[in-house]
mmJSON file of the N, C-alpha and C atoms, coordinates in Angstrom:
{"data_MODEL":{"atom_site":{
"group_PDB":["ATOM","ATOM","ATOM","ATOM","ATOM","ATOM","ATOM","ATOM","ATOM","ATOM","ATOM","ATOM","ATOM","ATOM","ATOM","ATOM","ATOM","ATOM","ATOM","ATOM","ATOM","ATOM","ATOM","ATOM","ATOM","ATOM","ATOM","ATOM","ATOM","ATOM","ATOM","ATOM","ATOM","ATOM","ATOM","ATOM","ATOM","ATOM","ATOM","ATOM","ATOM","ATOM","ATOM","ATOM","ATOM","ATOM","ATOM","ATOM","ATOM","ATOM","ATOM","ATOM","ATOM","ATOM","ATOM","ATOM","ATOM","ATOM","ATOM","ATOM","ATOM","ATOM","ATOM","ATOM","ATOM","ATOM","ATOM","ATOM","ATOM","ATOM","ATOM","ATOM","ATOM","ATOM","ATOM","ATOM","ATOM","ATOM","ATOM","ATOM","ATOM","ATOM","ATOM","ATOM","ATOM","ATOM","ATOM","ATOM","ATOM","ATOM","ATOM","ATOM","ATOM","ATOM","ATOM","ATOM","ATOM","ATOM","ATOM","ATOM","ATOM","ATOM","ATOM","ATOM","ATOM","ATOM","ATOM","ATOM","ATOM","ATOM","ATOM","ATOM","ATOM","ATOM","ATOM","ATOM","ATOM","ATOM","ATOM","ATOM","ATOM","ATOM","ATOM","ATOM","ATOM","ATOM","ATOM","ATOM","ATOM","ATOM","ATOM","ATOM","ATOM","ATOM","ATOM","ATOM","ATOM","ATOM","ATOM","ATOM","ATOM","ATOM","ATOM","ATOM","ATOM","ATOM","ATOM","ATOM","ATOM","ATOM","ATOM","ATOM","ATOM","ATOM","ATOM","ATOM","ATOM","ATOM","ATOM","ATOM","ATOM","ATOM","ATOM","ATOM","ATOM","ATOM","ATOM","ATOM","ATOM","ATOM","ATOM","ATOM","ATOM","ATOM","ATOM","ATOM","ATOM","ATOM","ATOM","ATOM","ATOM","ATOM","ATOM","ATOM","ATOM","ATOM","ATOM","ATOM","ATOM","ATOM","ATOM","ATOM","ATOM","ATOM","ATOM","ATOM","ATOM","ATOM","ATOM","ATOM","ATOM","ATOM","ATOM","ATOM","ATOM","ATOM","ATOM","ATOM","ATOM","ATOM","ATOM","ATOM","ATOM","ATOM","ATOM","ATOM","ATOM","ATOM","ATOM","ATOM","ATOM","ATOM","ATOM","ATOM","ATOM","ATOM","ATOM","ATOM","ATOM","ATOM","ATOM","ATOM","ATOM","ATOM"],
"id":[1,2,3,4,5,6,7,8,9,10,11,12,13,14,15,16,17,18,19,20,21,22,23,24,25,26,27,28,29,30,31,32,33,34,35,36,37,38,39,40,41,42,43,44,45,46,47,48,49,50,51,52,53,54,55,56,57,58,59,60,61,62,63,64,65,66,67,68,69,70,71,72,73,74,75,76,77,78,79,80,81,82,83,84,85,86,87,88,89,90,91,92,93,94,95,96,97,98,99,100,101,102,103,104,105,106,107,108,109,110,111,112,113,114,115,116,117,118,119,120,121,122,123,124,125,126,127,128,129,130,131,132,133,134,135,136,137,138,139,140,141,142,143,144,145,146,147,148,149,150,151,152,153,154,155,156,157,158,159,160,161,162,163,164,165,166,167,168,169,170,171,172,173,174,175,176,177,178,179,180,181,182,183,184,185,186,187,188,189,190,191,192,193,194,195,196,197,198,199,200,201,202,203,204,205,206,207,208,209,210,211,212,213,214,215,216,217,218,219,220,221,222,223,224,225,226,227,228,229,230,231,232,233,234],
"type_symbol":["N","C","C","N","C","C","N","C","C","N","C","C","N","C","C","N","C","C","N","C","C","N","C","C","N","C","C","N","C","C","N","C","C","N","C","C","N","C","C","N","C","C","N","C","C","N","C","C","N","C","C","N","C","C","N","C","C","N","C","C","N","C","C","N","C","C","N","C","C","N","C","C","N","C","C","N","C","C","N","C","C","N","C","C","N","C","C","N","C","C","N","C","C","N","C","C","N","C","C","N","C","C","N","C","C","N","C","C","N","C","C","N","C","C","N","C","C","N","C","C","N","C","C","N","C","C","N","C","C","N","C","C","N","C","C","N","C","C","N","C","C","N","C","C","N","C","C","N","C","C","N","C","C","N","C","C","N","C","C","N","C","C","N","C","C","N","C","C","N","C","C","N","C","C","N","C","C","N","C","C","N","C","C","N","C","C","N","C","C","N","C","C","N","C","C","N","C","C","N","C","C","N","C","C","N","C","C","N","C","C","N","C","C","N","C","C","N","C","C","N","C","C","N","C","C","N","C","C","N","C","C","N","C","C"],
"label_atom_id":["N","CA","C","N","CA","C","N","CA","C","N","CA","C","N","CA","C","N","CA","C","N","CA","C","N","CA","C","N","CA","C","N","CA","C","N","CA","C","N","CA","C","N","CA","C","N","CA","C","N","CA","C","N","CA","C","N","CA","C","N","CA","C","N","CA","C","N","CA","C","N","CA","C","N","CA","C","N","CA","C","N","CA","C","N","CA","C","N","CA","C","N","CA","C","N","CA","C","N","CA","C","N","CA","C","N","CA","C","N","CA","C","N","CA","C","N","CA","C","N","CA","C","N","CA","C","N","CA","C","N","CA","C","N","CA","C","N","CA","C","N","CA","C","N","CA","C","N","CA","C","N","CA","C","N","CA","C","N","CA","C","N","CA","C","N","CA","C","N","CA","C","N","CA","C","N","CA","C","N","CA","C","N","CA","C","N","CA","C","N","CA","C","N","CA","C","N","CA","C","N","CA","C","N","CA","C","N","CA","C","N","CA","C","N","CA","C","N","CA","C","N","CA","C","N","CA","C","N","CA","C","N","CA","C","N","CA","C","N","CA","C","N","CA","C","N","CA","C","N","CA","C","N","CA","C","N","CA","C","N","CA","C","N","CA","C","N","CA","C","N","CA","C"],
"label_alt_id":[null,null,null,null,null,null,null,null,null,null,null,null,null,null,null,null,null,null,null,null,null,null,null,null,null,null,null,null,null,null,null,null,null,null,null,null,null,null,null,null,null,null,null,null,null,null,null,null,null,null,null,null,null,null,null,null,null,null,null,null,null,null,null,null,null,null,null,null,null,null,null,null,null,null,null,null,null,null,null,null,null,null,null,null,null,null,null,null,null,null,null,null,null,null,null,null,null,null,null,null,null,null,null,null,null,null,null,null,null,null,null,null,null,null,null,null,null,null,null,null,null,null,null,null,null,null,null,null,null,null,null,null,null,null,null,null,null,null,null,null,null,null,null,null,null,null,null,null,null,null,null,null,null,null,null,null,null,null,null,null,null,null,null,null,null,null,null,null,null,null,null,null,null,null,null,null,null,null,null,null,null,null,null,null,null,null,null,null,null,null,null,null,null,null,null,null,null,null,null,null,null,null,null,null,null,null,null,null,null,null,null,null,null,null,null,null,null,null,null,null,null,null,null,null,null,null,null,null,null,null,null,null,null,null],
"label_comp_id":["MET","MET","MET","LYS","LYS","LYS","LEU","LEU","LEU","SER","SER","SER","ASP","ASP","ASP","LEU","LEU","LEU","ALA","ALA","ALA","ARG","ARG","ARG","ILE","ILE","ILE","GLN","GLN","GLN","GLY","GLY","GLY","LEU","LEU","LEU","LYS","LYS","LYS","SER","SER","SER","VAL","VAL","VAL","ARG","ARG","ARG","ALA","ALA","ALA","ARG","ARG","ARG","LEU","LEU","LEU","TYR","TYR","TYR","TYR","TYR","TYR","ASP","ASP","ASP","VAL","VAL","VAL","GLY","GLY","GLY","THR","THR","THR","ASP","ASP","ASP","THR","THR","THR","VAL","VAL","VAL","GLU","GLU","GLU","LYS","LYS","LYS","LEU","LEU","LEU","ALA","ALA","ALA","GLU","GLU","GLU","TRP","TRP","TRP","ASP","ASP","ASP","PRO","PRO","PRO","LYS","LYS","LYS","GLU","GLU","GLU","LEU","LEU","LEU","ARG","ARG","ARG","ALA","ALA","ALA","MET","MET","MET","LEU","LEU","LEU","ILE","ILE","ILE","LYS","LYS","LYS","PHE","PHE","PHE","VAL","VAL","VAL","GLU","GLU","GLU","LYS","LYS","LYS","THR","THR","THR","GLY","GLY","GLY","PHE","PHE","PHE","GLU","GLU","GLU","GLY","GLY","GLY","ILE","ILE","ILE","ALA","ALA","ALA","PRO","PRO","PRO","LEU","LEU","LEU","PRO","PRO","PRO","LYS","LYS","LYS","GLU","GLU","GLU","ALA","ALA","ALA","GLU","GLU","GLU","TYR","TYR","TYR","THR","THR","THR","VAL","VAL","VAL","GLU","GLU","GLU","THR","THR","THR","ALA","ALA","ALA","LYS","LYS","LYS","LYS","LYS","LYS","LEU","LEU","LEU","PRO","PRO","PRO","LYS","LYS","LYS","ILE","ILE","ILE","VAL","VAL","VAL","GLU","GLU","GLU","TYR","TYR","TYR"],
"label_asym_id":["A","A","A","A","A","A","A","A","A","A","A","A","A","A","A","A","A","A","A","A","A","A","A","A","A","A","A","A","A","A","A","A","A","A","A","A","A","A","A","A","A","A","A","A","A","A","A","A","A","A","A","A","A","A","A","A","A","A","A","A","A","A","A","A","A","A","A","A","A","A","A","A","A","A","A","A","A","A","A","A","A","A","A","A","A","A","A","A","A","A","A","A","A","A","A","A","A","A","A","A","A","A","A","A","A","A","A","A","A","A","A","A","A","A","A","A","A","A","A","A","A","A","A","A","A","A","A","A","A","A","A","A","A","A","A","A","A","A","A","A","A","A","A","A","A","A","A","A","A","A","A","A","A","A","A","A","A","A","A","A","A","A","A","A","A","A","A","A","A","A","A","A","A","A","A","A","A","A","A","A","A","A","A","A","A","A","A","A","A","A","A","A","A","A","A","A","A","A","A","A","A","A","A","A","A","A","A","A","A","A","A","A","A","A","A","A","A","A","A","A","A","A","A","A","A","A","A","A","A","A","A","A","A","A"],
"label_entity_id":["1","1","1","1","1","1","1","1","1","1","1","1","1","1","1","1","1","1","1","1","1","1","1","1","1","1","1","1","1","1","1","1","1","1","1","1","1","1","1","1","1","1","1","1","1","1","1","1","1","1","1","1","1","1","1","1","1","1","1","1","1","1","1","1","1","1","1","1","1","1","1","1","1","1","1","1","1","1","1","1","1","1","1","1","1","1","1","1","1","1","1","1","1","1","1","1","1","1","1","1","1","1","1","1","1","1","1","1","1","1","1","1","1","1","1","1","1","1","1","1","1","1","1","1","1","1","1","1","1","1","1","1","1","1","1","1","1","1","1","1","1","1","1","1","1","1","1","1","1","1","1","1","1","1","1","1","1","1","1","1","1","1","1","1","1","1","1","1","1","1","1","1","1","1","1","1","1","1","1","1","1","1","1","1","1","1","1","1","1","1","1","1","1","1","1","1","1","1","1","1","1","1","1","1","1","1","1","1","1","1","1","1","1","1","1","1","1","1","1","1","1","1","1","1","1","1","1","1","1","1","1","1","1","1"],
"label_seq_id":[1,1,1,2,2,2,3,3,3,4,4,4,5,5,5,6,6,6,7,7,7,8,8,8,9,9,9,10,10,10,11,11,11,12,12,12,13,13,13,14,14,14,15,15,15,16,16,16,17,17,17,18,18,18,19,19,19,20,20,20,21,21,21,22,22,22,23,23,23,24,24,24,25,25,25,26,26,26,27,27,27,28,28,28,29,29,29,30,30,30,31,31,31,32,32,32,33,33,33,34,34,34,35,35,35,36,36,36,37,37,37,38,38,38,39,39,39,40,40,40,41,41,41,42,42,42,43,43,43,44,44,44,45,45,45,46,46,46,47,47,47,48,48,48,49,49,49,50,50,50,51,51,51,52,52,52,53,53,53,54,54,54,55,55,55,56,56,56,57,57,57,58,58,58,59,59,59,60,60,60,61,61,61,62,62,62,63,63,63,64,64,64,65,65,65,66,66,66,67,67,67,68,68,68,69,69,69,70,70,70,71,71,71,72,72,72,73,73,73,74,74,74,75,75,75,76,76,76,77,77,77,78,78,78],
"pdbx_PDB_ins_code":[null,null,null,null,null,null,null,null,null,null,null,null,null,null,null,null,null,null,null,null,null,null,null,null,null,null,null,null,null,null,null,null,null,null,null,null,null,null,null,null,null,null,null,null,null,null,null,null,null,null,null,null,null,null,null,null,null,null,null,null,null,null,null,null,null,null,null,null,null,null,null,null,null,null,null,null,null,null,null,null,null,null,null,null,null,null,null,null,null,null,null,null,null,null,null,null,null,null,null,null,null,null,null,null,null,null,null,null,null,null,null,null,null,null,null,null,null,null,null,null,null,null,null,null,null,null,null,null,null,null,null,null,null,null,null,null,null,null,null,null,null,null,null,null,null,null,null,null,null,null,null,null,null,null,null,null,null,null,null,null,null,null,null,null,null,null,null,null,null,null,null,null,null,null,null,null,null,null,null,null,null,null,null,null,null,null,null,null,null,null,null,null,null,null,null,null,null,null,null,null,null,null,null,null,null,null,null,null,null,null,null,null,null,null,null,null,null,null,null,null,null,null,null,null,null,null,null,null,null,null,null,null,null,null],
"Cartn_x":[-3.934,-5.16,-5.268,-4.361,-4.43,-4.534,-3.864,-3.689,-5.173,-5.63,-6.867,-7.926,-7.643,-8.546,-8.319,-6.803,-6.964,-7.475,-7.377,-8.035,-9.665,-10.19,-11.576,-11.57,-10.419,-10.342,-10.534,-11.418,-11.463,-10.426,-9.582,-8.525,-7.273,-6.961,-6.096,-4.916,-4.16,-3.159,-2.006,-1.779,-0.859,0.412,0.799,2.018,1.632,1.062,0.264,-0.109,-0.775,-1.276,-0.08,0.862,2.026,2.754,2.611,3.376,2.595,1.083,0.301,0.743,1.112,0.959,2.496,3.322,4.843,4.726,4.334,4.443,3.26,2.691,1.912,0.546,0.133,-1.428,-1.801,-1.739,-1.859,-3.509,-4.504,-5.86,-6.932,-8.007,-8.828,-9.208,-9.474,-9.423,-8.077,-7.004,-6.09,-5.602,-6.004,-6.198,-7.298,-8.661,-9.533,-9.154,-8.152,-7.939,-7.068,-6.169,-5.531,-5.652,-5.208,-5.352,-4.592,-5.548,-4.868,-3.312,-3.207,-1.948,-0.63,-0.94,-0.244,0.158,-0.622,-0.549,0.596,0.364,0.957,2.604,2.734,3.778,4.551,4.008,4.79,5.346,4.349,4.748,5.921,5.998,6.857,8.299,8.154,9.531,9.891,8.945,8.888,9.908,8.884,9.877,11.236,11.39,13.024,13.813,13.317,14.425,14.499,13.691,14.087,14.204,13.916,14.108,13.027,11.538,10.739,10.3,10.18,9.754,8.534,8.102,7.088,6.879,6.058,5.738,4.589,4.776,3.617,2.368,1.407,0.061,0.253,-0.058,-0.823,-1.875,-1.827,-2.839,-4.178,-4.338,-5.889,-6.33,-5.174,-5.436,-5.56,-4.592,-4.222,-5.908,-6.086,-7.458,-8.684,-8.479,-9.798,-9.662,-8.44,-7.865,-8.37,-8.155,-8.579,-10.457,-10.621,-12.381,-13.143,-12.519,-13.201,-12.721,-12.003,-11.583,-12.227,-12.961,-13.872,-15.004,-15.375,-16.746,-17.187,-15.872,-16.096,-16.522,-17.475,-17.523,-16.223,-16.401,-15.712,-16.189,-15.109,-15.828,-14.608,-13.535,-11.983,-11.984,-12.004,-11.042,-10.036,-9.186,-7.603,-7.351],
"Cartn_y":[-34.106,-34.023,-32.757,-32.297,-30.873,-29.909,-29.945,-29.047,-29.211,-30.207,-30.621,-29.243,-29.845,-28.651,-26.979,-26.782,-25.416,-24.964,-25.952,-25.76,-25.228,-25.649,-25.141,-23.566,-22.74,-21.481,-21.303,-20.453,-19.769,-19.424,-19.497,-18.479,-19.116,-20.103,-20.283,-20.953,-20.558,-21.394,-22.34,-23.397,-24.641,-23.633,-23.067,-22.232,-21.715,-20.86,-20.386,-21.07,-22.482,-23.042,-24.059,-24.035,-25.099,-23.843,-22.424,-21.787,-21.595,-21.596,-21.739,-22.818,-23.845,-25.564,-25.595,-25.115,-24.842,-24.115,-23.162,-22.389,-23.077,-23.53,-24.301,-24.013,-23.234,-22.907,-23.712,-25.064,-25.904,-25.975,-25.631,-26.109,-24.78,-24.784,-23.872,-22.929,-23.611,-23.631,-22.901,-22.902,-22.348,-20.79,-20.883,-20.076,-18.582,-19.24,-18.531,-17.834,-18.302,-17.677,-16.16,-16.1,-14.979,-13.562,-12.485,-11.415,-11.047,-10.791,-10.618,-9.93,-8.827,-8.248,-8.866,-9.825,-10.444,-11.72,-12.381,-13.368,-13.055,-12.056,-11.354,-11.05,-10.475,-10.059,-11.499,-12.129,-13.428,-14.155,-14.451,-14.994,-14.616,-13.021,-12.112,-12.784,-12.545,-13.339,-14.452,-15.348,-16.963,-16.789,-16.197,-16.261,-15.676,-14.77,-13.956,-14.965,-15.346,-16.529,-17.601,-18.066,-19.572,-19.745,-18.672,-18.645,-19.406,-19.23,-19.93,-19.779,-20.769,-20.071,-19.663,-18.503,-17.56,-16.651,-15.69,-14.555,-14.692,-13.972,-13.643,-13.02,-13.291,-12.517,-11.38,-10.386,-9.059,-8.883,-7.506,-7.391,-7.696,-7.544,-8.025,-9.394,-9.981,-11.715,-11.976,-11.35,-12.17,-12.054,-10.788,-10.625,-11.349,-11.701,-12.592,-13.863,-14.22,-15.668,-15.953,-14.843,-15.288,-15.341,-14.403,-13.912,-15.211,-15.844,-16.777,-18.136,-18.243,-19.36,-19.501,-18.437,-18.069,-18.513,-18.418,-18.989,-20.279,-20.828,-22.434,-23.359,-24.379,-24.941,-26.095,-26.557,-27.697,-29.151,-29.56,-30.898,-31.853,-31.405,-32.321,-32.807,-33.546,-34.267,-34.793,-34.312,-35.298,-35.762],
"Cartn_z":[126.86,127.027,127.19,127.918,128.158,127.302,126.148,125.221,124.454,124.528,124.09,124.618,125.91,126.809,126.27,126.197,125.597,124.22,123.811,122.013,121.887,123.544,123.24,123.072,123.122,123.534,121.705,121.71,120.158,119.597,118.235,118.099,118.674,119.442,120.011,118.984,118.766,117.624,118.807,117.745,118.725,119.325,118.558,119.413,120.589,120.411,121.857,122.888,122.446,123.483,124.15,123.209,124.241,125.063,124.354,125.619,126.657,126.934,127.945,128.811,128.012,128.783,129.195,128.445,129.031,130.489,130.554,131.317,132.582,132.6,133.317,133.793,133.001,132.703,131.486,131.836,131.136,131.09,131.344,131.5,131.522,131.111,131.168,132.294,133.488,134.808,134.871,134.916,135.549,134.901,133.383,132.749,132.981,133.57,134.041,135.344,135.963,137.516,137.231,136.021,135.928,135.729,135.999,135.693,134.255,133.243,131.867,131.608,132.431,132.36,133.05,134.318,134.977,134.27,133.584,132.738,131.377,130.986,129.861,130.227,131.247,132.01,132.14,132.689,132.938,131.746,131.131,129.574,128.802,129.122,128.211,128.692,130.196,130.893,130.475,130.61,130.063,128.647,127.739,126.664,126.383,127.263,127.313,127.753,128.829,129.812,129.245,128.16,127.793,126.179,125.645,124.377,123.62,123.82,123.453,121.682,120.912,119.475,119.548,119.849,119.673,120.242,120.711,121.265,122.16,123.448,124.231,123.551,124.0,123.626,123.658,122.573,122.613,123.893,124.557,125.609,125.374,124.285,123.618,123.759,123.212,122.832,124.576,125.33,126.56,127.664,127.384,128.016,127.134,125.877,125.209,126.267,126.049,126.314,127.717,128.691,130.031,130.232,129.656,129.7,128.92,127.758,127.185,128.294,128.784,129.722,130.989,131.441,132.525,132.152,130.853,130.426,129.607,129.724,129.163,130.219,130.212,131.129,131.157,132.494,132.754,132.135,131.208,130.496,131.017,131.265,131.049,132.431,132.619,134.551,134.269,135.04,135.236,135.99],
"occupancy":[1.0,1.0,1.0,1.0,1.0,1.0,1.0,1.0,1.0,1.0,1.0,1.0,1.0,1.0,1.0,1.0,1.0,1.0,1.0,1.0,1.0,1.0,1.0,1.0,1.0,1.0,1.0,1.0,1.0,1.0,1.0,1.0,1.0,1.0,1.0,1.0,1.0,1.0,1.0,1.0,1.0,1.0,1.0,1.0,1.0,1.0,1.0,1.0,1.0,1.0,1.0,1.0,1.0,1.0,1.0,1.0,1.0,1.0,1.0,1.0,1.0,1.0,1.0,1.0,1.0,1.0,1.0,1.0,1.0,1.0,1.0,1.0,1.0,1.0,1.0,1.0,1.0,1.0,1.0,1.0,1.0,1.0,1.0,1.0,1.0,1.0,1.0,1.0,1.0,1.0,1.0,1.0,1.0,1.0,1.0,1.0,1.0,1.0,1.0,1.0,1.0,1.0,1.0,1.0,1.0,1.0,1.0,1.0,1.0,1.0,1.0,1.0,1.0,1.0,1.0,1.0,1.0,1.0,1.0,1.0,1.0,1.0,1.0,1.0,1.0,1.0,1.0,1.0,1.0,1.0,1.0,1.0,1.0,1.0,1.0,1.0,1.0,1.0,1.0,1.0,1.0,1.0,1.0,1.0,1.0,1.0,1.0,1.0,1.0,1.0,1.0,1.0,1.0,1.0,1.0,1.0,1.0,1.0,1.0,1.0,1.0,1.0,1.0,1.0,1.0,1.0,1.0,1.0,1.0,1.0,1.0,1.0,1.0,1.0,1.0,1.0,1.0,1.0,1.0,1.0,1.0,1.0,1.0,1.0,1.0,1.0,1.0,1.0,1.0,1.0,1.0,1.0,1.0,1.0,1.0,1.0,1.0,1.0,1.0,1.0,1.0,1.0,1.0,1.0,1.0,1.0,1.0,1.0,1.0,1.0,1.0,1.0,1.0,1.0,1.0,1.0,1.0,1.0,1.0,1.0,1.0,1.0,1.0,1.0,1.0,1.0,1.0,1.0,1.0,1.0,1.0,1.0,1.0,1.0],
"B_iso_or_equiv":[0.0,0.0,0.0,0.0,0.0,0.0,0.0,0.0,0.0,0.0,0.0,0.0,0.0,0.0,0.0,0.0,0.0,0.0,0.0,0.0,0.0,0.0,0.0,0.0,0.0,0.0,0.0,0.0,0.0,0.0,0.0,0.0,0.0,0.0,0.0,0.0,0.0,0.0,0.0,0.0,0.0,0.0,0.0,0.0,0.0,0.0,0.0,0.0,0.0,0.0,0.0,0.0,0.0,0.0,0.0,0.0,0.0,0.0,0.0,0.0,0.0,0.0,0.0,0.0,0.0,0.0,0.0,0.0,0.0,0.0,0.0,0.0,0.0,0.0,0.0,0.0,0.0,0.0,0.0,0.0,0.0,0.0,0.0,0.0,0.0,0.0,0.0,0.0,0.0,0.0,0.0,0.0,0.0,0.0,0.0,0.0,0.0,0.0,0.0,0.0,0.0,0.0,0.0,0.0,0.0,0.0,0.0,0.0,0.0,0.0,0.0,0.0,0.0,0.0,0.0,0.0,0.0,0.0,0.0,0.0,0.0,0.0,0.0,0.0,0.0,0.0,0.0,0.0,0.0,0.0,0.0,0.0,0.0,0.0,0.0,0.0,0.0,0.0,0.0,0.0,0.0,0.0,0.0,0.0,0.0,0.0,0.0,0.0,0.0,0.0,0.0,0.0,0.0,0.0,0.0,0.0,0.0,0.0,0.0,0.0,0.0,0.0,0.0,0.0,0.0,0.0,0.0,0.0,0.0,0.0,0.0,0.0,0.0,0.0,0.0,0.0,0.0,0.0,0.0,0.0,0.0,0.0,0.0,0.0,0.0,0.0,0.0,0.0,0.0,0.0,0.0,0.0,0.0,0.0,0.0,0.0,0.0,0.0,0.0,0.0,0.0,0.0,0.0,0.0,0.0,0.0,0.0,0.0,0.0,0.0,0.0,0.0,0.0,0.0,0.0,0.0,0.0,0.0,0.0,0.0,0.0,0.0,0.0,0.0,0.0,0.0,0.0,0.0,0.0,0.0,0.0,0.0,0.0,0.0],
"pdbx_formal_charge":[null,null,null,null,null,null,null,null,null,null,null,null,null,null,null,null,null,null,null,null,null,null,null,null,null,null,null,null,null,null,null,null,null,null,null,null,null,null,null,null,null,null,null,null,null,null,null,null,null,null,null,null,null,null,null,null,null,null,null,null,null,null,null,null,null,null,null,null,null,null,null,null,null,null,null,null,null,null,null,null,null,null,null,null,null,null,null,null,null,null,null,null,null,null,null,null,null,null,null,null,null,null,null,null,null,null,null,null,null,null,null,null,null,null,null,null,null,null,null,null,null,null,null,null,null,null,null,null,null,null,null,null,null,null,null,null,null,null,null,null,null,null,null,null,null,null,null,null,null,null,null,null,null,null,null,null,null,null,null,null,null,null,null,null,null,null,null,null,null,null,null,null,null,null,null,null,null,null,null,null,null,null,null,null,null,null,null,null,null,null,null,null,null,null,null,null,null,null,null,null,null,null,null,null,null,null,null,null,null,null,null,null,null,null,null,null,null,null,null,null,null,null,null,null,null,null,null,null,null,null,null,null,null,null],
"auth_seq_id":[1,1,1,2,2,2,3,3,3,4,4,4,5,5,5,6,6,6,7,7,7,8,8,8,9,9,9,10,10,10,11,11,11,12,12,12,13,13,13,14,14,14,15,15,15,16,16,16,17,17,17,18,18,18,19,19,19,20,20,20,21,21,21,22,22,22,23,23,23,24,24,24,25,25,25,26,26,26,27,27,27,28,28,28,29,29,29,30,30,30,31,31,31,32,32,32,33,33,33,34,34,34,35,35,35,36,36,36,37,37,37,38,38,38,39,39,39,40,40,40,41,41,41,42,42,42,43,43,43,44,44,44,45,45,45,46,46,46,47,47,47,48,48,48,49,49,49,50,50,50,51,51,51,52,52,52,53,53,53,54,54,54,55,55,55,56,56,56,57,57,57,58,58,58,59,59,59,60,60,60,61,61,61,62,62,62,63,63,63,64,64,64,65,65,65,66,66,66,67,67,67,68,68,68,69,69,69,70,70,70,71,71,71,72,72,72,73,73,73,74,74,74,75,75,75,76,76,76,77,77,77,78,78,78],
"auth_comp_id":["MET","MET","MET","LYS","LYS","LYS","LEU","LEU","LEU","SER","SER","SER","ASP","ASP","ASP","LEU","LEU","LEU","ALA","ALA","ALA","ARG","ARG","ARG","ILE","ILE","ILE","GLN","GLN","GLN","GLY","GLY","GLY","LEU","LEU","LEU","LYS","LYS","LYS","SER","SER","SER","VAL","VAL","VAL","ARG","ARG","ARG","ALA","ALA","ALA","ARG","ARG","ARG","LEU","LEU","LEU","TYR","TYR","TYR","TYR","TYR","TYR","ASP","ASP","ASP","VAL","VAL","VAL","GLY","GLY","GLY","THR","THR","THR","ASP","ASP","ASP","THR","THR","THR","VAL","VAL","VAL","GLU","GLU","GLU","LYS","LYS","LYS","LEU","LEU","LEU","ALA","ALA","ALA","GLU","GLU","GLU","TRP","TRP","TRP","ASP","ASP","ASP","PRO","PRO","PRO","LYS","LYS","LYS","GLU","GLU","GLU","LEU","LEU","LEU","ARG","ARG","ARG","ALA","ALA","ALA","MET","MET","MET","LEU","LEU","LEU","ILE","ILE","ILE","LYS","LYS","LYS","PHE","PHE","PHE","VAL","VAL","VAL","GLU","GLU","GLU","LYS","LYS","LYS","THR","THR","THR","GLY","GLY","GLY","PHE","PHE","PHE","GLU","GLU","GLU","GLY","GLY","GLY","ILE","ILE","ILE","ALA","ALA","ALA","PRO","PRO","PRO","LEU","LEU","LEU","PRO","PRO","PRO","LYS","LYS","LYS","GLU","GLU","GLU","ALA","ALA","ALA","GLU","GLU","GLU","TYR","TYR","TYR","THR","THR","THR","VAL","VAL","VAL","GLU","GLU","GLU","THR","THR","THR","ALA","ALA","ALA","LYS","LYS","LYS","LYS","LYS","LYS","LEU","LEU","LEU","PRO","PRO","PRO","LYS","LYS","LYS","ILE","ILE","ILE","VAL","VAL","VAL","GLU","GLU","GLU","TYR","TYR","TYR"],
"auth_asym_id":["A","A","A","A","A","A","A","A","A","A","A","A","A","A","A","A","A","A","A","A","A","A","A","A","A","A","A","A","A","A","A","A","A","A","A","A","A","A","A","A","A","A","A","A","A","A","A","A","A","A","A","A","A","A","A","A","A","A","A","A","A","A","A","A","A","A","A","A","A","A","A","A","A","A","A","A","A","A","A","A","A","A","A","A","A","A","A","A","A","A","A","A","A","A","A","A","A","A","A","A","A","A","A","A","A","A","A","A","A","A","A","A","A","A","A","A","A","A","A","A","A","A","A","A","A","A","A","A","A","A","A","A","A","A","A","A","A","A","A","A","A","A","A","A","A","A","A","A","A","A","A","A","A","A","A","A","A","A","A","A","A","A","A","A","A","A","A","A","A","A","A","A","A","A","A","A","A","A","A","A","A","A","A","A","A","A","A","A","A","A","A","A","A","A","A","A","A","A","A","A","A","A","A","A","A","A","A","A","A","A","A","A","A","A","A","A","A","A","A","A","A","A","A","A","A","A","A","A","A","A","A","A","A","A"],
"auth_atom_id":["N","CA","C","N","CA","C","N","CA","C","N","CA","C","N","CA","C","N","CA","C","N","CA","C","N","CA","C","N","CA","C","N","CA","C","N","CA","C","N","CA","C","N","CA","C","N","CA","C","N","CA","C","N","CA","C","N","CA","C","N","CA","C","N","CA","C","N","CA","C","N","CA","C","N","CA","C","N","CA","C","N","CA","C","N","CA","C","N","CA","C","N","CA","C","N","CA","C","N","CA","C","N","CA","C","N","CA","C","N","CA","C","N","CA","C","N","CA","C","N","CA","C","N","CA","C","N","CA","C","N","CA","C","N","CA","C","N","CA","C","N","CA","C","N","CA","C","N","CA","C","N","CA","C","N","CA","C","N","CA","C","N","CA","C","N","CA","C","N","CA","C","N","CA","C","N","CA","C","N","CA","C","N","CA","C","N","CA","C","N","CA","C","N","CA","C","N","CA","C","N","CA","C","N","CA","C","N","CA","C","N","CA","C","N","CA","C","N","CA","C","N","CA","C","N","CA","C","N","CA","C","N","CA","C","N","CA","C","N","CA","C","N","CA","C","N","CA","C","N","CA","C","N","CA","C","N","CA","C","N","CA","C","N","CA","C","N","CA","C","N","CA","C"],
"pdbx_PDB_model_num":[1,1,1,1,1,1,1,1,1,1,1,1,1,1,1,1,1,1,1,1,1,1,1,1,1,1,1,1,1,1,1,1,1,1,1,1,1,1,1,1,1,1,1,1,1,1,1,1,1,1,1,1,1,1,1,1,1,1,1,1,1,1,1,1,1,1,1,1,1,1,1,1,1,1,1,1,1,1,1,1,1,1,1,1,1,1,1,1,1,1,1,1,1,1,1,1,1,1,1,1,1,1,1,1,1,1,1,1,1,1,1,1,1,1,1,1,1,1,1,1,1,1,1,1,1,1,1,1,1,1,1,1,1,1,1,1,1,1,1,1,1,1,1,1,1,1,1,1,1,1,1,1,1,1,1,1,1,1,1,1,1,1,1,1,1,1,1,1,1,1,1,1,1,1,1,1,1,1,1,1,1,1,1,1,1,1,1,1,1,1,1,1,1,1,1,1,1,1,1,1,1,1,1,1,1,1,1,1,1,1,1,1,1,1,1,1,1,1,1,1,1,1,1,1,1,1,1,1,1,1,1,1,1,1]
}}}
């Protein structure tokens, strides 16, 4: 269900959604709390440490994701 919540962010592909999910930013609300630069830095470290098959978002992608998450209404309850 949490991956479905992340899928509400337009343009978020499945690999990137899995990356957010695996690091624990697995809801739109959690993504909205991040500073885009800090989020990206944390994701880069995670990818390097774990060998995750994918890359961290580019700076503009991280900014777009956080800003979009802030605008989305809470519709999923856990």
